[in-house]
N, C-alpha and C positions, 0 to 999 in steps of 0.2 A: 735202278732198283738192285737192292743187295740180295744175292742168291744165298740162301742157307747152305752152310758147309756140310758136306756129306760125311757122316760120322764114321764111315768105313774107309776114308781117306788114308791111303797108305803112309803118306808123309806124317800126318797127324798121329796115326798110330805108332809109327817108328819113333817119334819124338817121345811119346808117352813110354814106350818100351825102354828106351834109353834112360829116361829120368827114373822110371821105377827100378830098373836094374841098378842104377847108380845109388839110390837110396837104400835099396835092399842089401847092397854089399857093405854097407856100414855097420859097425858093431853097435851094441845097445848103449855103451856110454857115449859114442860119437853122435848117435841120433839124439839122445836126450840133451847133449850139449848144443847141437846145432839148432834144435827146435825148442829151445826154451821160450821162443816166441815163433809165431807162424812164419814160414819162409815164403816170400813171393818175389819172383824174379822173371826176367825174359830170357828167351834162348832163340837164337837164330835157327831156322829150319826151312824146309820146303815151303814157298809161298809167303814167307815173311816171319816176323818174330812171333813166337808162341809165349803165352802167359802160363807160367808154372806156379802152382800153389802146393805147398807141402805142409801138412798139419798133423799134429798128435790128435788122435781121437781118444786114446787112453794113455795115460802116463803114470804107470804103476811101478812098485819096486820090483815086481816080478816080470814085467813086460811093457812094451810100447806097441800101440796099434797106430800105424802111419797111413795117412791117405795122400796119394800123389795125384794131382789133377792137372790136366793141360787143357787150355783154351785155344782154339783155332786162331790163326792169324786174322787180324782185323775184325774179330768178333766184338771188340769193345769199341769199335768206330760207330758213330751215330747213336751212341747210347745203348747199343744192343746188349741184351742179356746173354752171357756166355753159358752154354750148356756143355760143360767140359767132359772129356773122356777121363775116367778115373780108375785107379786100381788101389787096393790097400794090402798091408801084410802086417803080421805081428812078429816082432822080435823079442825073444825072451832074454833075460839077464844072463842065462847059462850058454847063450849063443845059438839056441835053437830058433827056426824061423818057420812060420806057417803062412 
């Protein structure tokens, strides 16, 4: 039987924190160029590979709104639906960030 992954798992939260910081550090033009399409990739971490998804919620001349989501290792096994940990931020074209 598959046990549901605890959403407070420190390894899972650390991977989200790292990925969120990595994307948040990018400039407005870098984000727009990197996310002309949704980004999906795997990253190794505690317990196995994590599924990372980064997408633009808004893509405007004044700002981009970015969502970073991380699925726990093995959540996609057996056809299970992932309930990712997610965070978002807004990067303005003038460099401000929220």
